[in-house]
ChimeraX commands (.cxc) that place a marker at each C-alpha (Angstrom):
marker #1 position -12.16,146.21,0.29 radius 0.5
marker #1 position -13.81,143.97,2.90 radius 0.5
marker #1 position -14.45,141.27,0.28 radius 0.5
marker #1 position -10.79,141.45,-0.81 radius 0.5
marker #1 position -9.56,141.06,2.78 radius 0.5
marker #1 position -11.87,138.08,3.31 radius 0.5
marker #1 position -10.61,136.45,0.11 radius 0.5
marker #1 position -6.98,136.96,1.13 radius 0.5
marker #1 position -7.64,135.46,4.56 radius 0.5
marker #1 position -9.35,132.45,2.94 radius 0.5
marker #1 position -6.40,131.90,0.60 radius 0.5
marker #1 position -3.98,132.21,3.53 radius 0.5
marker #1 position -6.01,129.73,5.61 radius 0.5
marker #1 position -6.07,127.18,2.76 radius 0.5
marker #1 position -2.31,127.58,2.19 radius 0.5
marker #1 position -1.45,127.15,5.88 radius 0.5
marker #1 position -3.79,124.16,6.15 radius 0.5
marker #1 position -2.19,122.48,3.11 radius 0.5
marker #1 position 1.29,123.15,4.49 radius 0.5
marker #1 position 0.41,121.63,7.88 radius 0.5
marker #1 position -1.05,118.54,6.20 radius 0.5
marker #1 position 2.12,118.09,4.13 radius 0.5
marker #1 position 4.31,118.46,7.23 radius 0.5
marker #1 position 2.28,115.83,9.07 radius 0.5
marker #1 position 2.54,113.52,6.07 radius 0.5
marker #1 position 6.32,113.98,5.93 radius 0.5
marker #1 position 6.65,112.95,9.59 radius 0.5
marker #1 position 4.25,110.04,9.20 radius 0.5
marker #1 position 5.99,108.63,6.12 radius 0.5
marker #1 position 9.52,109.15,7.48 radius 0.5
marker #1 position 10.85,111.17,4.55 radius 0.5
marker #1 position 13.25,114.10,4.13 radius 0.5
marker #1 position 12.94,116.81,1.51 radius 0.5
marker #1 position 15.54,116.78,-1.23 radius 0.5
marker #1 position 16.46,117.14,-4.88 radius 0.5
marker #1 position 17.75,114.72,-7.51 radius 0.5
marker #1 position 20.22,116.30,-9.95 radius 0.5
marker #1 position 20.08,114.84,-13.45 radius 0.5
marker #1 position 22.50,116.89,-15.51 radius 0.5
marker #1 position 21.07,120.41,-15.57 radius 0.5
marker #1 position 17.66,119.21,-14.35 radius 0.5
marker #1 position 16.66,119.37,-10.68 radius 0.5
marker #1 position 13.80,117.13,-9.53 radius 0.5
marker #1 position 12.23,118.12,-6.20 radius 0.5
marker #1 position 10.82,115.49,-3.89 radius 0.5
marker #1 position 11.43,113.42,-0.80 radius 0.5
marker #1 position 13.91,110.73,0.24 radius 0.5
marker #1 position 13.22,107.80,2.52 radius 0.5
marker #1 position 14.96,108.77,5.74 radius 0.5
marker #1 position 18.46,107.25,6.06 radius 0.5
marker #1 position 21.62,107.69,8.07 radius 0.5
marker #1 position 20.90,105.85,11.32 radius 0.5
marker #1 position 21.66,102.29,12.48 radius 0.5
marker #1 position 20.90,100.55,15.76 radius 0.5
marker #1 position 22.80,98.09,17.91 radius 0.5
marker #1 position 21.92,96.83,21.38 radius 0.5
marker #1 position 19.25,99.49,21.72 radius 0.5
marker #1 position 21.61,102.34,20.80 radius 0.5
marker #1 position 21.34,104.61,17.76 radius 0.5
marker #1 position 24.42,105.47,15.68 radius 0.5
marker #1 position 25.01,107.81,12.75 radius 0.5
marker #1 position 25.42,105.88,9.50 radius 0.5
marker #1 position 26.70,108.36,6.87 radius 0.5
marker #1 position 27.94,105.54,4.62 radius 0.5
marker #1 position 24.29,104.73,3.80 radius 0.5
marker #1 position 24.09,107.84,1.59 radius 0.5
marker #1 position 26.84,106.54,-0.71 radius 0.5
marker #1 position 24.66,103.79,-2.17 radius 0.5
marker #1 position 21.10,103.36,-3.41 radius 0.5
marker #1 position 18.60,106.05,-2.42 radius 0.5
marker #1 position 14.78,105.82,-2.41 radius 0.5
marker #1 position 13.14,108.95,-3.83 radius 0.5
marker #1 position 9.61,110.09,-4.61 radius 0.5
marker #1 position 8.78,113.17,-6.66 radius 0.5
marker #1 position 7.08,116.03,-4.84 radius 0.5
marker #1 position 3.82,116.02,-6.84 radius 0.5
marker #1 position 3.45,112.26,-6.53 radius 0.5
marker #1 position 4.02,112.37,-2.77 radius 0.5
marker #1 position 1.63,115.24,-2.10 radius 0.5
marker #1 position -1.18,113.89,-4.29 radius 0.5
marker #1 position -1.04,110.28,-3.04 radius 0.5
marker #1 position -3.58,109.49,-0.31 radius 0.5
marker #1 position -1.44,106.54,0.73 radius 0.5
marker #1 position 2.28,106.55,-0.10 radius 0.5
marker #1 position 3.13,103.02,-1.17 radius 0.5
marker #1 position 6.64,101.67,-1.69 radius 0.5
marker #1 position 6.00,101.21,-5.42 radius 0.5
marker #1 position 5.72,105.01,-5.78 radius 0.5
marker #1 position 9.39,105.42,-4.83 radius 0.5
marker #1 position 12.15,105.30,-7.44 radius 0.5
marker #1 position 15.56,103.86,-6.64 radius 0.5
marker #1 position 18.56,105.99,-7.59 radius 0.5
marker #1 position 22.14,104.80,-7.73 radius 0.5
marker #1 position 25.19,106.85,-8.68 radius 0.5
marker #1 position 24.96,105.64,-12.28 radius 0.5
marker #1 position 21.40,106.98,-12.59 radius 0.5
marker #1 position 21.97,110.69,-11.88 radius 0.5
marker #1 position 24.66,113.32,-11.31 radius 0.5
marker #1 position 23.95,113.69,-7.58 radius 0.5
marker #1 position 21.38,114.73,-5.01 radius 0.5
marker #1 position 20.66,117.03,-2.10 radius 0.5
marker #1 position 19.34,115.43,1.09 radius 0.5
marker #1 position 18.09,118.14,3.45 radius 0.5
marker #1 position 21.18,120.42,3.66 radius 0.5
marker #1 position 23.75,117.86,2.48 radius 0.5
marker #1 position 24.89,117.68,-1.15 radius 0.5
marker #1 position 26.21,114.51,-2.79 radius 0.5
marker #1 position 27.88,114.06,-6.17 radius 0.5
marker #1 position 27.98,110.96,-8.32 radius 0.5
marker #1 position 31.67,110.02,-8.61 radius 0.5
marker #1 position 33.98,107.11,-9.37 radius 0.5
marker #1 position 36.26,106.25,-6.47 radius 0.5
marker #1 position 38.62,103.51,-5.32 radius 0.5
marker #1 position 39.37,103.27,-1.60 radius 0.5
marker #1 position 43.08,102.41,-1.47 radius 0.5
marker #1 position 43.37,102.73,2.32 radius 0.5
marker #1 position 42.98,98.98,2.94 radius 0.5
marker #1 position 43.22,95.74,0.98 radius 0.5
marker #1 position 39.80,94.58,-0.18 radius 0.5
marker #1 position 37.07,94.87,-2.80 radius 0.5
marker #1 position 36.80,98.63,-2.17 radius 0.5
marker #1 position 40.17,99.01,-3.95 radius 0.5
marker #1 position 38.32,98.49,-7.24 radius 0.5
marker #1 position 36.97,101.77,-8.69 radius 0.5
marker #1 position 33.20,102.02,-8.48 radius 0.5
marker #1 position 30.45,104.57,-8.88 radius 0.5
marker #1 position 29.08,106.00,-5.65 radius 0.5
marker #1 position 27.58,109.12,-4.15 radius 0.5
marker #1 position 30.08,111.17,-2.18 radius 0.5
marker #1 position 29.34,114.06,0.17 radius 0.5
marker #1 position 30.54,117.42,-1.18 radius 0.5
marker #1 position 32.27,119.59,1.42 radius 0.5
marker #1 position 33.54,122.38,-0.85 radius 0.5
marker #1 position 33.81,123.06,-4.58 radius 0.5
marker #1 position 36.86,124.97,-5.77 radius 0.5
marker #1 position 39.98,124.54,-7.89 radius 0.5
marker #1 position 40.66,121.66,-5.51 radius 0.5
marker #1 position 37.32,120.30,-4.31 radius 0.5
marker #1 position 36.93,118.42,-1.04 radius 0.5
marker #1 position 34.65,115.49,-0.19 radius 0.5
marker #1 position 33.86,113.19,2.70 radius 0.5
marker #1 position 34.09,109.44,2.10 radius 0.5
marker #1 position 32.89,106.92,4.68 radius 0.5
marker #1 position 33.97,103.30,4.91 radius 0.5
marker #1 position 31.18,100.75,5.40 radius 0.5
marker #1 position 31.05,98.46,8.45 radius 0.5
marker #1 position 31.23,94.68,8.00 radius 0.5
marker #1 position 27.97,92.80,7.63 radius 0.5
marker #1 position 29.01,90.22,10.26 radius 0.5
marker #1 position 31.13,90.72,13.38 radius 0.5
marker #1 position 32.36,88.60,16.27 radius 0.5
marker #1 position 33.14,89.49,19.86 radius 0.5
marker #1 position 31.17,90.85,22.78 radius 0.5
marker #1 position 31.33,94.48,21.62 radius 0.5
marker #1 position 29.28,93.70,18.52 radius 0.5
marker #1 position 28.84,96.37,15.85 radius 0.5
marker #1 position 29.28,99.40,18.10 radius 0.5
marker #1 position 33.05,100.02,17.56 radius 0.5
marker #1 position 32.62,99.54,13.80 radius 0.5
marker #1 position 29.72,101.97,13.60 radius 0.5
marker #1 position 31.65,104.59,15.58 radius 0.5
marker #1 position 34.78,104.18,13.46 radius 0.5
marker #1 position 32.96,104.20,10.11 radius 0.5
marker #1 position 31.10,107.41,11.00 radius 0.5
marker #1 position 34.44,109.28,10.92 radius 0.5
marker #1 position 34.94,111.00,7.54 radius 0.5
marker #1 position 37.91,110.39,5.28 radius 0.5
marker #1 position 38.96,113.56,3.45 radius 0.5
marker #1 position 39.08,113.14,-0.33 radius 0.5
marker #1 position 40.19,115.74,-2.88 radius 0.5
marker #1 position 39.89,116.34,-6.62 radius 0.5
marker #1 position 42.02,118.74,-8.66 radius 0.5
marker #1 position 39.80,120.44,-11.24 radius 0.5
marker #1 position 36.50,119.01,-12.46 radius 0.5
marker #1 position 37.96,115.98,-14.23 radius 0.5
marker #1 position 40.69,114.99,-11.78 radius 0.5
marker #1 position 40.92,111.64,-10.02 radius 0.5
marker #1 position 39.53,111.45,-6.50 radius 0.5
marker #1 position 42.19,110.56,-3.92 radius 0.5
marker #1 position 42.65,110.62,-0.17 radius 0.5
marker #1 position 44.04,113.94,1.03 radius 0.5
marker #1 position 46.51,111.95,3.13 radius 0.5
marker #1 position 48.07,110.55,-0.08 radius 0.5
marker #1 position 48.59,113.89,-1.86 radius 0.5
marker #1 position 52.11,114.54,-3.19 radius 0.5
marker #1 position 52.15,118.33,-2.90 radius 0.5
marker #1 position 55.35,119.00,-4.88 radius 0.5
marker #1 position 54.25,116.85,-7.85 radius 0.5
marker #1 position 50.50,117.36,-7.97 radius 0.5
marker #1 position 50.48,121.11,-7.26 radius 0.5
marker #1 position 53.53,121.93,-9.38 radius 0.5
marker #1 position 51.48,124.52,-11.31 radius 0.5
marker #1 position 51.49,126.65,-8.16 radius 0.5
marker #1 position 55.16,127.41,-7.33 radius 0.5
marker #1 position 54.26,129.31,-4.16 radius 0.5
marker #1 position 52.65,126.24,-2.57 radius 0.5
marker #1 position 55.47,123.93,-3.67 radius 0.5
marker #1 position 58.10,126.34,-2.29 radius 0.5
marker #1 position 56.32,126.61,1.07 radius 0.5
marker #1 position 56.09,122.81,1.26 radius 0.5
marker #1 position 59.79,122.37,0.46 radius 0.5
marker #1 position 60.72,124.93,3.10 radius 0.5
marker #1 position 58.51,123.24,5.68 radius 0.5
marker #1 position 56.27,126.28,6.12 radius 0.5
marker #1 position 53.10,124.24,6.41 radius 0.5
marker #1 position 53.40,123.50,10.12 radius 0.5
marker #1 position 51.08,121.87,12.61 radius 0.5
marker #1 position 53.96,121.66,15.07 radius 0.5
marker #1 position 55.25,125.23,14.85 radius 0.5
marker #1 position 58.72,126.57,15.49 radius 0.5
marker #1 position 59.83,130.17,16.14 radius 0.5
marker #1 position 62.81,129.63,13.85 radius 0.5
marker #1 position 63.14,128.34,10.29 radius 0.5
marker #1 position 61.69,124.84,10.09 radius 0.5
marker #1 position 64.27,122.24,11.09 radius 0.5
marker #1 position 64.64,118.85,9.45 radius 0.5
marker #1 position 63.02,117.28,12.50 radius 0.5
marker #1 position 60.01,119.59,12.37 radius 0.5
marker #1 position 59.58,119.01,8.63 radius 0.5
marker #1 position 59.60,115.27,9.18 radius 0.5
marker #1 position 57.17,115.51,12.10 radius 0.5
marker #1 position 54.73,117.71,10.19 radius 0.5
marker #1 position 54.85,115.64,7.00 radius 0.5
marker #1 position 54.65,112.24,8.66 radius 0.5
marker #1 position 52.68,112.68,11.89 radius 0.5
marker #1 position 50.37,115.41,10.55 radius 0.5
marker #1 position 50.26,114.56,6.84 radius 0.5
marker #1 position 46.56,115.26,6.40 radius 0.5
marker #1 position 46.61,118.59,8.26 radius 0.5
marker #1 position 49.64,119.79,6.27 radius 0.5
marker #1 position 47.97,118.85,2.98 radius 0.5
marker #1 position 44.76,120.61,3.99 radius 0.5
marker #1 position 46.83,123.78,4.58 radius 0.5
marker #1 position 48.37,123.44,1.12 radius 0.5
marker #1 position 44.94,122.92,-0.48 radius 0.5
marker #1 position 43.57,126.02,1.26 radius 0.5
marker #1 position 46.58,128.01,0.04 radius 0.5
marker #1 position 46.21,126.69,-3.50 radius 0.5
marker #1 position 42.51,127.55,-3.70 radius 0.5
marker #1 position 43.10,131.05,-2.33 radius 0.5
marker #1 position 46.17,132.03,-4.32 radius 0.5
marker #1 position 46.66,129.88,-7.43 radius 0.5
marker #1 position 45.06,129.90,-10.87 radius 0.5
marker link #1:1,2 radius 0.2
marker link #1:2,3 radius 0.2
marker link #1:3,4 radius 0.2
marker link #1:4,5 radius 0.2
marker link #1:5,6 radius 0.2
marker link #1:6,7 radius 0.2
marker link #1:7,8 radius 0.2
marker link #1:8,9 radius 0.2
marker link #1:9,10 radius 0.2
marker link #1:10,11 radius 0.2
marker link #1:11,12 radius 0.2
marker link #1:12,13 radius 0.2
marker link #1:13,14 radius 0.2
marker link #1:14,15 radius 0.2
marker link #1:15,16 radius 0.2
marker link #1:16,17 radius 0.2
marker link #1:17,18 radius 0.2
marker link #1:18,19 radius 0.2
marker link #1:19,20 radius 0.2
marker link #1:20,21 radius 0.2
marker link #1:21,22 radius 0.2
marker link #1:22,23 radius 0.2
marker link #1:23,24 radius 0.2
marker link #1:24,25 radius 0.2
marker link #1:25,26 radius 0.2
marker link #1:26,27 radius 0.2
marker link #1:27,28 radius 0.2
marker link #1:28,29 radius 0.2
marker link #1:29,30 radius 0.2
marker link #1:30,31 radius 0.2
marker link #1:31,32 radius 0.2
marker link #1:32,33 radius 0.2
marker link #1:33,34 radius 0.2
marker link #1:34,35 radius 0.2
marker link #1:35,36 radius 0.2
marker link #1:36,37 radius 0.2
marker link #1:37,38 radius 0.2
marker link #1:38,39 radius 0.2
marker link #1:39,40 radius 0.2
marker link #1:40,41 radius 0.2
marker link #1:41,42 radius 0.2
marker link #1:42,43 radius 0.2
marker link #1:43,44 radius 0.2
marker link #1:44,45 radius 0.2
marker link #1:45,46 radius 0.2
marker link #1:46,47 radius 0.2
marker link #1:47,48 radius 0.2
marker link #1:48,49 radius 0.2
marker link #1:49,50 radius 0.2
marker link #1:50,51 radius 0.2
marker link #1:51,52 radius 0.2
marker link #1:52,53 radius 0.2
marker link #1:53,54 radius 0.2
marker link #1:54,55 radius 0.2
marker link #1:55,56 radius 0.2
marker link #1:56,57 radius 0.2
marker link #1:57,58 radius 0.2
marker link #1:58,59 radius 0.2
marker link #1:59,60 radius 0.2
marker link #1:60,61 radius 0.2
marker link #1:61,62 radius 0.2
marker link #1:62,63 radius 0.2
marker link #1:63,64 radius 0.2
marker link #1:64,65 radius 0.2
marker link #1:65,66 radius 0.2
marker link #1:66,67 radius 0.2
marker link #1:67,68 radius 0.2
marker link #1:68,69 radius 0.2
marker link #1:69,70 radius 0.2
marker link #1:70,71 radius 0.2
marker link #1:71,72 radius 0.2
marker link #1:72,73 radius 0.2
marker link #1:73,74 radius 0.2
marker link #1:74,75 radius 0.2
marker link #1:75,76 radius 0.2
marker link #1:76,77 radius 0.2
marker link #1:77,78 radius 0.2
marker link #1:78,79 radius 0.2
marker link #1:79,80 radius 0.2
marker link #1:80,81 radius 0.2
marker link #1:81,82 radius 0.2
marker link #1:82,83 radius 0.2
marker link #1:83,84 radius 0.2
marker link #1:84,85 radius 0.2
marker link #1:85,86 radius 0.2
marker link #1:86,87 radius 0.2
marker link #1:87,88 radius 0.2
marker link #1:88,89 radius 0.2
marker link #1:89,90 radius 0.2
marker link #1:90,91 radius 0.2
marker link #1:91,92 radius 0.2
marker link #1:92,93 radius 0.2
marker link #1:93,94 radius 0.2
marker link #1:94,95 radius 0.2
marker link #1:95,96 radius 0.2
marker link #1:96,97 radius 0.2
marker link #1:97,98 radius 0.2
marker link #1:98,99 radius 0.2
marker link #1:99,100 radius 0.2
marker link #1:100,101 radius 0.2
marker link #1:101,102 radius 0.2
marker link #1:102,103 radius 0.2
marker link #1:103,104 radius 0.2
marker link #1:104,105 radius 0.2
marker link #1:105,106 radius 0.2
marker link #1:106,107 radius 0.2
marker link #1:107,108 radius 0.2
marker link #1:108,109 radius 0.2
marker link #1:109,110 radius 0.2
marker link #1:110,111 radius 0.2
marker link #1:111,112 radius 0.2
marker link #1:112,113 radius 0.2
marker link #1:113,114 radius 0.2
marker link #1:114,115 radius 0.2
marker link #1:115,116 radius 0.2
marker link #1:116,117 radius 0.2
marker link #1:117,118 radius 0.2
marker link #1:118,119 radius 0.2
marker link #1:119,120 radius 0.2
marker link #1:120,121 radius 0.2
marker link #1:121,122 radius 0.2
marker link #1:122,123 radius 0.2
marker link #1:123,124 radius 0.2
marker link #1:124,125 radius 0.2
marker link #1:125,126 radius 0.2
marker link #1:126,127 radius 0.2
marker link #1:127,128 radius 0.2
marker link #1:128,129 radius 0.2
marker link #1:129,130 radius 0.2
marker link #1:130,131 radius 0.2
marker link #1:131,132 radius 0.2
marker link #1:132,133 radius 0.2
marker link #1:133,134 radius 0.2
marker link #1:134,135 radius 0.2
marker link #1:135,136 radius 0.2
marker link #1:136,137 radius 0.2
marker link #1:137,138 radius 0.2
marker link #1:138,139 radius 0.2
marker link #1:139,140 radius 0.2
marker link #1:140,141 radius 0.2
marker link #1:141,142 radius 0.2
marker link #1:142,143 radius 0.2
marker link #1:143,144 radius 0.2
marker link #1:144,145 radius 0.2
marker link #1:145,146 radius 0.2
marker link #1:146,147 radius 0.2
marker link #1:147,148 radius 0.2
marker link #1:148,149 radius 0.2
marker link #1:149,150 radius 0.2
marker link #1:150,151 radius 0.2
marker link #1:151,152 radius 0.2
marker link #1:152,153 radius 0.2
marker link #1:153,154 radius 0.2
marker link #1:154,155 radius 0.2
marker link #1:155,156 radius 0.2
marker link #1:156,157 radius 0.2
marker link #1:157,158 radius 0.2
marker link #1:158,159 radius 0.2
marker link #1:159,160 radius 0.2
marker link #1:160,161 radius 0.2
marker link #1:161,162 radius 0.2
marker link #1:162,163 radius 0.2
marker link #1:163,164 radius 0.2
marker link #1:164,165 radius 0.2
marker link #1:165,166 radius 0.2
marker link #1:166,167 radius 0.2
marker link #1:167,168 radius 0.2
marker link #1:168,169 radius 0.2
marker link #1:169,170 radius 0.2
marker link #1:170,171 radius 0.2
marker link #1:171,172 radius 0.2
marker link #1:172,173 radius 0.2
marker link #1:173,174 radius 0.2
marker link #1:174,175 radius 0.2
marker link #1:175,176 radius 0.2
marker link #1:176,177 radius 0.2
marker link #1:177,178 radius 0.2
marker link #1:178,179 radius 0.2
marker link #1:179,180 radius 0.2
marker link #1:180,181 radius 0.2
marker link #1:181,182 radius 0.2
marker link #1:182,183 radius 0.2
marker link #1:183,184 radius 0.2
marker link #1:184,185 radius 0.2
marker link #1:185,186 radius 0.2
marker link #1:186,187 radius 0.2
marker link #1:187,188 radius 0.2
marker link #1:188,189 radius 0.2
marker link #1:189,190 radius 0.2
marker link #1:190,191 radius 0.2
marker link #1:191,192 radius 0.2
marker link #1:192,193 radius 0.2
marker link #1:193,194 radius 0.2
marker link #1:194,195 radius 0.2
marker link #1:195,196 radius 0.2
marker link #1:196,197 radius 0.2
marker link #1:197,198 radius 0.2
marker link #1:198,199 radius 0.2
marker link #1:199,200 radius 0.2
marker link #1:200,201 radius 0.2
marker link #1:201,202 radius 0.2
marker link #1:202,203 radius 0.2
marker link #1:203,204 radius 0.2
marker link #1:204,205 radius 0.2
marker link #1:205,206 radius 0.2
marker link #1:206,207 radius 0.2
marker link #1:207,208 radius 0.2
marker link #1:208,209 radius 0.2
marker link #1:209,210 radius 0.2
marker link #1:210,211 radius 0.2
marker link #1:211,212 radius 0.2
marker link #1:212,213 radius 0.2
marker link #1:213,214 radius 0.2
marker link #1:214,215 radius 0.2
marker link #1:215,216 radius 0.2
marker link #1:216,217 radius 0.2
marker link #1:217,218 radius 0.2
marker link #1:218,219 radius 0.2
marker link #1:219,220 radius 0.2
marker link #1:220,221 radius 0.2
marker link #1:221,222 radius 0.2
marker link #1:222,223 radius 0.2
marker link #1:223,224 radius 0.2
marker link #1:224,225 radius 0.2
marker link #1:225,226 radius 0.2
marker link #1:226,227 radius 0.2
marker link #1:227,228 radius 0.2
marker link #1:228,229 radius 0.2
marker link #1:229,230 radius 0.2
marker link #1:230,231 radius 0.2
marker link #1:231,232 radius 0.2
marker link #1:232,233 radius 0.2
marker link #1:233,234 radius 0.2
marker link #1:234,235 radius 0.2
marker link #1:235,236 radius 0.2
marker link #1:236,237 radius 0.2
marker link #1:237,238 radius 0.2
marker link #1:238,239 radius 0.2
marker link #1:239,240 radius 0.2
marker link #1:240,241 radius 0.2
marker link #1:241,242 radius 0.2
marker link #1:242,243 radius 0.2
view
């Protein structure tokens, strides 16, 4: 019994020691645990840390960085390497896999065209997009990228702050086209759910509420000034009540 207890303590000590060494290595190499999804296969490993930019000595969140190329090293390779060299990392773009998980955030490989402004982003392209929820209508966060060159005394700061704000994107079903929530035509796109269409036509999706039946003015205000919020209400209703 004493020998068994000693053996268990030795195994526990070795396990804790190995774990501590791995944690120190993770901090030293600046990586974050994650998973690459390749179809039905999940590859565990570590990503080069991303998501932060600097300007004038200030740090800013940079969520748009996760939409492009990611540097990834498989778990066994990382833990066995005495020195983690750049050549041990693989580069993954949206065309190379079906998505990834970075810490607690999940990204899916999708094809998307940003129609919110005139520019090259209007052309459909493959990218990783952050998954917010998966349902009959799935929701995503898309982030615009800041310009590579700016002018003016404020520098990059206002661009970094603005681009860190998420744009809500939706997809009906698994094969639907990804579009901005703000552009959803509820009565046409959700016609298979009469309840949602009827509530939209009656002006029941209200951000600006009224104690009486929705007036023409309130309908206009809700659908024009609060388009995104109204559409998010309709999406929530659709997911909860429609087939």
